[in-house]
A tleap script that builds the chain and sets N, CA, C and O, in Angstrom:
source leaprc.protein.ff14SB
mol = sequence {
  NMET ALA ARG ARG ARG GLY LEU GLY ILE LEU
  VAL LEU SER ILE LEU ILE GLY ALA ILE ALA
  GLY SER ALA VAL GLY GLN GLY ILE GLY PHE
  ILE PHE GLY GLN PHE MET PRO GLY SER MET
  VAL GLU LYS PHE PHE LEU GLU SER PHE ILE
  ASP TYR ALA LEU LEU PRO VAL THR ILE ASN
  PHE ILE VAL PHE ALA ILE THR PHE GLY PHE
  THR ILE LYS VAL ASN MET ILE SER ILE ILE
  GLY ILE VAL VAL ALA VAL TYR TYR PHE ARG
  TRP CTYR
}
set mol.1.N position { 78.303 93.991 132.408 }
set mol.1.CA position { 79.268 95.015 132.105 }
set mol.1.C position { 79.938 94.692 130.774 }
set mol.1.O position { 80.400 93.571 130.563 }
set mol.2.N position { 79.989 95.639 129.909 }
set mol.2.CA position { 80.545 95.426 128.576 }
set mol.2.C position { 82.065 95.362 128.643 }
set mol.2.O position { 82.706 96.095 129.396 }
set mol.3.N position { 82.617 94.475 127.845 }
set mol.3.CA position { 84.072 94.378 127.754 }
set mol.3.C position { 84.581 95.363 126.720 }
set mol.3.O position { 83.922 95.624 125.714 }
set mol.4.N position { 85.750 95.903 126.976 }
set mol.4.CA position { 86.382 96.793 126.004 }
set mol.4.C position { 87.385 95.968 125.214 }
set mol.4.O position { 88.205 95.244 125.779 }
set mol.5.N position { 87.303 96.093 123.912 }
set mol.5.CA position { 88.239 95.398 123.041 }
set mol.5.C position { 89.088 96.435 122.333 }
set mol.5.O position { 88.635 97.552 122.081 }
set mol.6.N position { 90.285 96.076 122.020 }
set mol.6.CA position { 91.202 97.011 121.417 }
set mol.6.C position { 91.032 97.137 119.915 }
set mol.6.O position { 90.315 96.367 119.276 }
set mol.7.N position { 91.713 98.129 119.376 }
set mol.7.CA position { 91.697 98.380 117.946 }
set mol.7.C position { 92.359 97.231 117.180 }
set mol.7.O position { 91.959 96.910 116.060 }
set mol.8.N position { 93.356 96.626 117.782 }
set mol.8.CA position { 94.044 95.505 117.129 }
set mol.8.C position { 93.114 94.330 116.884 }
set mol.8.O position { 93.185 93.694 115.832 }
set mol.9.N position { 92.245 94.033 117.840 }
set mol.9.CA position { 91.285 92.940 117.677 }
set mol.9.C position { 90.284 93.276 116.581 }
set mol.9.O position { 89.890 92.393 115.819 }
set mol.10.N position { 89.865 94.540 116.488 }
set mol.10.CA position { 88.947 94.965 115.426 }
set mol.10.C position { 89.595 94.798 114.058 }
set mol.10.O position { 88.973 94.266 113.138 }
set mol.11.N position { 90.835 95.247 113.916 }
set mol.11.CA position { 91.535 95.120 112.639 }
set mol.11.C position { 91.729 93.653 112.287 }
set mol.11.O position { 91.574 93.268 111.128 }
set mol.12.N position { 92.067 92.830 113.275 }
set mol.12.CA position { 92.229 91.398 113.040 }
set mol.12.C position { 90.918 90.753 112.607 }
set mol.12.O position { 90.913 89.919 111.702 }
set mol.13.N position { 89.806 91.126 113.238 }
set mol.13.CA position { 88.520 90.536 112.854 }
set mol.13.C position { 88.098 91.003 111.461 }
set mol.13.O position { 87.495 90.229 110.717 }
set mol.14.N position { 88.400 92.253 111.090 }
set mol.14.CA position { 88.102 92.728 109.735 }
set mol.14.C position { 88.937 91.969 108.723 }
set mol.14.O position { 88.430 91.583 107.670 }
set mol.15.N position { 90.206 91.751 109.025 }
set mol.15.CA position { 91.085 91.003 108.125 }
set mol.15.C position { 90.617 89.562 107.960 }
set mol.15.O position { 90.601 89.041 106.845 }
set mol.16.N position { 90.239 88.922 109.046 }
set mol.16.CA position { 89.743 87.548 108.973 }
set mol.16.C position { 88.428 87.497 108.197 }
set mol.16.O position { 88.212 86.570 107.416 }
set mol.17.N position { 87.549 88.474 108.399 }
set mol.17.CA position { 86.293 88.524 107.647 }
set mol.17.C position { 86.528 88.711 106.166 }
set mol.17.O position { 85.846 88.094 105.348 }
set mol.18.N position { 87.486 89.557 105.804 }
set mol.18.CA position { 87.799 89.767 104.387 }
set mol.18.C position { 88.389 88.517 103.754 }
set mol.18.O position { 88.048 88.171 102.622 }
set mol.19.N position { 89.268 87.840 104.475 }
set mol.19.CA position { 89.869 86.609 103.942 }
set mol.19.C position { 88.827 85.519 103.808 }
set mol.19.O position { 88.783 84.821 102.794 }
set mol.20.N position { 87.990 85.366 104.817 }
set mol.20.CA position { 86.946 84.341 104.751 }
set mol.20.C position { 85.946 84.645 103.639 }
set mol.20.O position { 85.545 83.742 102.904 }
set mol.21.N position { 85.544 85.899 103.508 }
set mol.21.CA position { 84.619 86.269 102.445 }
set mol.21.C position { 85.215 86.061 101.067 }
set mol.21.O position { 84.526 85.597 100.159 }
set mol.22.N position { 86.480 86.394 100.900 }
set mol.22.CA position { 87.140 86.169 99.610 }
set mol.22.C position { 87.256 84.694 99.284 }
set mol.22.O position { 87.066 84.286 98.138 }
set mol.23.N position { 87.569 83.889 100.300 }
set mol.23.CA position { 87.676 82.442 100.075 }
set mol.23.C position { 86.325 81.852 99.669 }
set mol.23.O position { 86.257 81.029 98.756 }
set mol.24.N position { 85.267 82.263 100.332 }
set mol.24.CA position { 83.928 81.779 99.987 }
set mol.24.C position { 83.541 82.247 98.590 }
set mol.24.O position { 82.994 81.471 97.805 }
set mol.25.N position { 83.818 83.499 98.276 }
set mol.25.CA position { 83.509 84.030 96.949 }
set mol.25.C position { 84.281 83.320 95.850 }
set mol.25.O position { 83.725 83.036 94.789 }
set mol.26.N position { 85.556 83.028 96.089 }
set mol.26.CA position { 86.349 82.303 95.102 }
set mol.26.C position { 85.822 80.882 94.905 }
set mol.26.O position { 85.777 80.380 93.782 }
set mol.27.N position { 85.428 80.247 95.992 }
set mol.27.CA position { 84.874 78.898 95.881 }
set mol.27.C position { 83.562 78.870 95.115 }
set mol.27.O position { 83.365 78.025 94.242 }
set mol.28.N position { 82.665 79.792 95.442 }
set mol.28.CA position { 81.385 79.860 94.736 }
set mol.28.C position { 81.593 80.232 93.272 }
set mol.28.O position { 80.949 79.672 92.385 }
set mol.29.N position { 82.495 81.179 93.024 }
set mol.29.CA position { 82.791 81.563 91.646 }
set mol.29.C position { 83.394 80.430 90.845 }
set mol.29.O position { 83.092 80.274 89.662 }
set mol.30.N position { 84.243 79.637 91.477 }
set mol.30.CA position { 84.830 78.491 90.792 }
set mol.30.C position { 83.765 77.464 90.442 }
set mol.30.O position { 83.771 76.914 89.341 }
set mol.31.N position { 82.853 77.203 91.367 }
set mol.31.CA position { 81.781 76.239 91.106 }
set mol.31.C position { 80.883 76.727 89.975 }
set mol.31.O position { 80.568 75.963 89.062 }
set mol.32.N position { 80.464 78.001 90.026 }
set mol.32.CA position { 79.632 78.524 88.950 }
set mol.32.C position { 80.403 78.623 87.642 }
set mol.32.O position { 79.813 78.500 86.569 }
set mol.33.N position { 81.703 78.842 87.712 }
set mol.33.CA position { 82.527 78.898 86.513 }
set mol.33.C position { 82.617 77.564 85.803 }
set mol.33.O position { 82.787 77.523 84.585 }
set mol.34.N position { 82.505 76.477 86.540 }
set mol.34.CA position { 82.532 75.150 85.935 }
set mol.34.C position { 81.241 74.864 85.169 }
set mol.34.O position { 81.270 74.250 84.102 }
set mol.35.N position { 80.117 75.309 85.712 }
set mol.35.CA position { 78.828 75.012 85.094 }
set mol.35.C position { 78.371 76.084 84.107 }
set mol.35.O position { 77.730 75.772 83.103 }
set mol.36.N position { 78.698 77.344 84.389 }
set mol.36.CA position { 78.282 78.445 83.526 }
set mol.36.C position { 79.471 79.368 83.256 }
set mol.36.O position { 79.536 80.458 83.824 }
set mol.37.N position { 80.399 78.960 82.413 }
set mol.37.CA position { 81.578 79.812 82.191 }
set mol.37.C position { 81.204 81.131 81.514 }
set mol.37.O position { 80.420 81.159 80.565 }
set mol.38.N position { 81.775 82.205 82.014 }
set mol.38.CA position { 81.520 83.532 81.458 }
set mol.38.C position { 80.210 84.158 81.880 }
set mol.38.O position { 79.821 85.187 81.328 }
set mol.39.N position { 79.516 83.569 82.842 }
set mol.39.CA position { 78.214 84.098 83.244 }
set mol.39.C position { 78.384 85.300 84.179 }
set mol.39.O position { 79.466 85.549 84.710 }
set mol.40.N position { 77.300 86.023 84.360 }
set mol.40.CA position { 77.313 87.182 85.234 }
set mol.40.C position { 77.517 86.770 86.693 }
set mol.40.O position { 78.134 87.508 87.461 }
set mol.41.N position { 77.010 85.610 87.076 }
set mol.41.CA position { 77.179 85.126 88.441 }
set mol.41.C position { 78.653 84.867 88.723 }
set mol.41.O position { 79.150 85.203 89.798 }
set mol.42.N position { 79.342 84.281 87.777 }
set mol.42.CA position { 80.774 84.023 87.950 }
set mol.42.C position { 81.540 85.343 88.075 }
set mol.42.O position { 82.434 85.465 88.913 }
set mol.43.N position { 81.197 86.315 87.256 }
set mol.43.CA position { 81.864 87.614 87.322 }
set mol.43.C position { 81.589 88.318 88.645 }
set mol.43.O position { 82.473 88.982 89.186 }
set mol.44.N position { 80.373 88.179 89.173 }
set mol.44.CA position { 80.016 88.802 90.446 }
set mol.44.C position { 80.894 88.277 91.570 }
set mol.44.O position { 81.346 89.045 92.419 }
set mol.45.N position { 81.137 86.966 91.580 }
set mol.45.CA position { 81.907 86.378 92.664 }
set mol.45.C position { 83.418 86.494 92.467 }
set mol.45.O position { 84.156 86.533 93.451 }
set mol.46.N position { 83.892 86.549 91.241 }
set mol.46.CA position { 85.329 86.498 91.002 }
set mol.46.C position { 85.978 87.846 90.723 }
set mol.46.O position { 87.139 88.045 91.080 }
set mol.47.N position { 85.270 88.773 90.101 }
set mol.47.CA position { 85.896 90.043 89.750 }
set mol.47.C position { 85.994 90.950 90.964 }
set mol.47.O position { 85.037 91.119 91.719 }
set mol.48.N position { 87.162 91.523 91.130 }
set mol.48.CA position { 87.340 92.477 92.212 }
set mol.48.C position { 87.147 93.885 91.660 }
set mol.48.O position { 87.565 94.186 90.542 }
set mol.49.N position { 86.519 94.731 92.442 }
set mol.49.CA position { 86.293 96.085 91.976 }
set mol.49.C position { 87.242 97.079 92.620 }
set mol.49.O position { 87.234 98.258 92.266 }
set mol.50.N position { 88.058 96.622 93.559 }
set mol.50.CA position { 89.134 97.446 94.103 }
set mol.50.C position { 90.410 96.619 94.027 }
set mol.50.O position { 90.507 95.557 94.642 }
set mol.51.N position { 91.375 97.104 93.280 }
set mol.51.CA position { 92.690 96.475 93.190 }
set mol.51.C position { 93.729 97.504 93.594 }
set mol.51.O position { 93.814 98.581 93.003 }
set mol.52.N position { 94.510 97.169 94.594 }
set mol.52.CA position { 95.574 98.061 95.033 }
set mol.52.C position { 96.810 97.219 95.281 }
set mol.52.O position { 96.745 96.207 95.978 }
set mol.53.N position { 97.915 97.622 94.726 }
set mol.53.CA position { 99.148 96.870 94.898 }
set mol.53.C position { 100.312 97.821 95.127 }
set mol.53.O position { 100.464 98.830 94.439 }
set mol.54.N position { 101.114 97.477 96.098 }
set mol.54.CA position { 102.386 98.157 96.283 }
set mol.54.C position { 103.432 97.379 95.490 }
set mol.54.O position { 103.431 96.148 95.481 }
set mol.55.N position { 104.300 98.093 94.843 }
set mol.55.CA position { 105.323 97.416 94.062 }
set mol.55.C position { 106.230 96.602 94.973 }
set mol.55.O position { 106.522 97.013 96.096 }
set mol.56.N position { 106.677 95.445 94.486 }
set mol.56.CA position { 107.563 94.627 95.311 }
set mol.56.C position { 108.889 95.337 95.587 }
set mol.56.O position { 109.455 95.995 94.714 }
set mol.57.N position { 109.357 95.189 96.794 }
set mol.57.CA position { 110.635 95.758 97.219 }
set mol.57.C position { 111.556 94.603 97.573 }
set mol.57.O position { 111.190 93.728 98.357 }
set mol.58.N position { 112.730 94.601 97.006 }
set mol.58.CA position { 113.692 93.537 97.264 }
set mol.58.C position { 114.849 94.083 98.074 }
set mol.58.O position { 115.457 95.093 97.719 }
set mol.59.N position { 115.143 93.399 99.170 }
set mol.59.CA position { 116.305 93.720 99.990 }
set mol.59.C position { 117.333 92.631 99.713 }
set mol.59.O position { 117.109 91.460 100.018 }
set mol.60.N position { 118.443 93.021 99.142 }
set mol.60.CA position { 119.451 92.066 98.730 }
set mol.60.C position { 120.585 92.040 99.750 }
set mol.60.O position { 121.330 93.008 99.906 }
set mol.61.N position { 120.692 90.911 100.435 }
set mol.61.CA position { 121.818 90.671 101.324 }
set mol.61.C position { 122.866 89.871 100.558 }
set mol.61.O position { 122.608 89.420 99.442 }
set mol.62.N position { 124.006 89.700 101.130 }
set mol.62.CA position { 125.064 88.965 100.447 }
set mol.62.C position { 124.671 87.503 100.233 }
set mol.62.O position { 124.909 86.947 99.161 }
set mol.63.N position { 124.086 86.896 101.224 }
set mol.63.CA position { 123.781 85.465 101.184 }
set mol.63.C position { 122.390 85.185 100.619 }
set mol.63.O position { 122.198 84.170 99.949 }
set mol.64.N position { 121.434 86.045 100.869 }
set mol.64.CA position { 120.063 85.829 100.409 }
set mol.64.C position { 119.386 87.163 100.114 }
set mol.64.O position { 119.901 88.225 100.466 }
set mol.65.N position { 118.241 87.095 99.472 }
set mol.65.CA position { 117.455 88.285 99.152 }
set mol.65.C position { 116.023 88.068 99.638 }
set mol.65.O position { 115.492 86.959 99.569 }
set mol.66.N position { 115.413 89.138 100.126 }
set mol.66.CA position { 114.035 89.085 100.607 }
set mol.66.C position { 113.213 90.057 99.762 }
set mol.66.O position { 113.620 91.198 99.540 }
set mol.67.N position { 112.068 89.601 99.300 }
set mol.67.CA position { 111.166 90.447 98.520 }
set mol.67.C position { 109.850 90.614 99.267 }
set mol.67.O position { 109.237 89.632 99.686 }
set mol.68.N position { 109.418 91.859 99.431 }
set mol.68.CA position { 108.160 92.171 100.088 }
set mol.68.C position { 107.216 92.798 99.067 }
set mol.68.O position { 107.631 93.607 98.237 }
set mol.69.N position { 105.952 92.418 99.138 }
set mol.69.CA position { 104.940 93.001 98.274 }
set mol.69.C position { 103.594 92.941 98.967 }
set mol.69.O position { 103.414 92.192 99.927 }
set mol.70.N position { 102.646 93.732 98.479 }
set mol.70.CA position { 101.335 93.805 99.114 }
set mol.70.C position { 100.290 94.082 98.046 }
set mol.70.O position { 100.434 95.016 97.258 }
set mol.71.N position { 99.237 93.271 98.018 }
set mol.71.CA position { 98.148 93.448 97.064 }
set mol.71.C position { 96.820 93.286 97.789 }
set mol.71.O position { 96.648 92.368 98.591 }
set mol.72.N position { 95.889 94.178 97.503 }
set mol.72.CA position { 94.532 94.075 98.041 }
set mol.72.C position { 93.577 93.958 96.864 }
set mol.72.O position { 93.602 94.778 95.946 }
set mol.73.N position { 92.737 92.933 96.900 }
set mol.73.CA position { 91.675 92.758 95.913 }
set mol.73.C position { 90.371 92.570 96.677 }
set mol.73.O position { 90.219 91.614 97.437 }
set mol.74.N position { 89.447 93.476 96.472 }
set mol.74.CA position { 88.185 93.455 97.207 }
set mol.74.C position { 87.061 93.150 96.232 }
set mol.74.O position { 86.913 93.822 95.212 }
set mol.75.N position { 86.261 92.122 96.555 }
set mol.75.CA position { 85.065 91.831 95.781 }
set mol.75.C position { 83.848 91.925 96.703 }
set mol.75.O position { 83.988 92.201 97.894 }
set mol.76.N position { 82.688 91.701 96.164 }
set mol.76.CA position { 81.451 91.897 96.918 }
set mol.76.C position { 81.346 90.934 98.104 }
set mol.76.O position { 80.884 91.330 99.174 }
set mol.77.N position { 81.756 89.713 97.936 }
set mol.77.CA position { 81.631 88.733 99.014 }
set mol.77.C position { 82.609 89.044 100.148 }
set mol.77.O position { 82.300 88.783 101.311 }
set mol.78.N position { 83.781 89.597 99.832 }
set mol.78.CA position { 84.704 89.978 100.904 }
set mol.78.C position { 84.135 91.140 101.716 }
set mol.78.O position { 84.370 91.220 102.921 }
set mol.79.N position { 83.391 92.042 101.073 }
set mol.79.CA position { 82.733 93.119 101.821 }
set mol.79.C position { 81.666 92.548 102.746 }
set mol.79.O position { 81.518 93.005 103.879 }
set mol.80.N position { 80.929 91.560 102.275 }
set mol.80.CA position { 79.946 90.894 103.144 }
set mol.80.C position { 80.649 90.219 104.313 }
set mol.80.O position { 80.147 90.259 105.436 }
set mol.81.N position { 81.801 89.601 104.072 }
set mol.81.CA position { 82.582 88.994 105.149 }
set mol.81.C position { 83.049 90.020 106.161 }
set mol.81.O position { 83.051 89.746 107.361 }
set mol.82.N position { 83.447 91.204 105.698 }
set mol.82.CA position { 83.868 92.271 106.604 }
set mol.82.C position { 82.688 92.744 107.450 }
set mol.82.O position { 82.837 92.970 108.651 }
set mol.83.N position { 81.520 92.895 106.832 }
set mol.83.CA position { 80.328 93.333 107.573 }
set mol.83.C position { 79.954 92.308 108.641 }
set mol.83.O position { 79.610 92.681 109.762 }
set mol.84.N position { 80.017 91.036 108.305 }
set mol.84.CA position { 79.711 89.985 109.287 }
set mol.84.C position { 80.733 90.010 110.424 }
set mol.84.O position { 80.361 89.851 111.586 }
set mol.85.N position { 82.008 90.207 110.108 }
set mol.85.CA position { 83.042 90.255 111.137 }
set mol.85.C position { 82.855 91.439 112.068 }
set mol.85.O position { 83.020 91.303 113.280 }
set mol.86.N position { 82.512 92.605 111.517 }
set mol.86.CA position { 82.284 93.786 112.357 }
set mol.86.C position { 81.038 93.594 113.217 }
set mol.86.O position { 81.027 93.987 114.384 }
set mol.87.N position { 79.998 92.998 112.659 }
set mol.87.CA position { 78.795 92.706 113.449 }
set mol.87.C position { 79.129 91.763 114.602 }
set mol.87.O position { 78.710 91.984 115.738 }
set mol.88.N position { 79.883 90.717 114.299 }
set mol.88.CA position { 80.274 89.762 115.339 }
set mol.88.C position { 81.137 90.455 116.388 }
set mol.88.O position { 80.965 90.219 117.584 }
set mol.89.N position { 82.055 91.297 115.956 }
set mol.89.CA position { 82.915 92.021 116.897 }
set mol.89.C position { 82.106 92.936 117.798 }
set mol.89.O position { 82.387 93.053 118.991 }
set mol.90.N position { 81.108 93.579 117.230 }
set mol.90.CA position { 80.342 94.554 118.010 }
set mol.90.C position { 79.420 93.887 119.030 }
set mol.90.O position { 79.293 94.374 120.154 }
set mol.91.N position { 78.783 92.794 118.661 }
set mol.91.CA position { 77.760 92.232 119.520 }
set mol.91.C position { 78.212 91.048 120.360 }
set mol.91.O position { 77.515 90.682 121.306 }
set mol.92.N position { 79.339 90.439 120.056 }
set mol.92.CA position { 79.751 89.262 120.832 }
set mol.92.C position { 81.083 89.436 121.468 }
set mol.92.O position { 81.563 88.532 122.152 }
savepdb mol mol.pdb
quit
């Protein structure tokens, strides 16, 4: 009998896949950047093709201030991480 998983678990697995894919891509890009600076391989792993940022919002209290901000940078390896996470979510 198949288990039903919620939408929250799907979103969490997509987020973890994107973070893991970005971390792997940054690591590989850093390694290739050391040996071949400015190469196409380095650009493939490091350049993001989707950049979205919400402007920072500061809430100023009398004693302290809190600043919130949000940025999304998507590269090819993070998309591969998302695909792997969705595959894992669907089949396991």
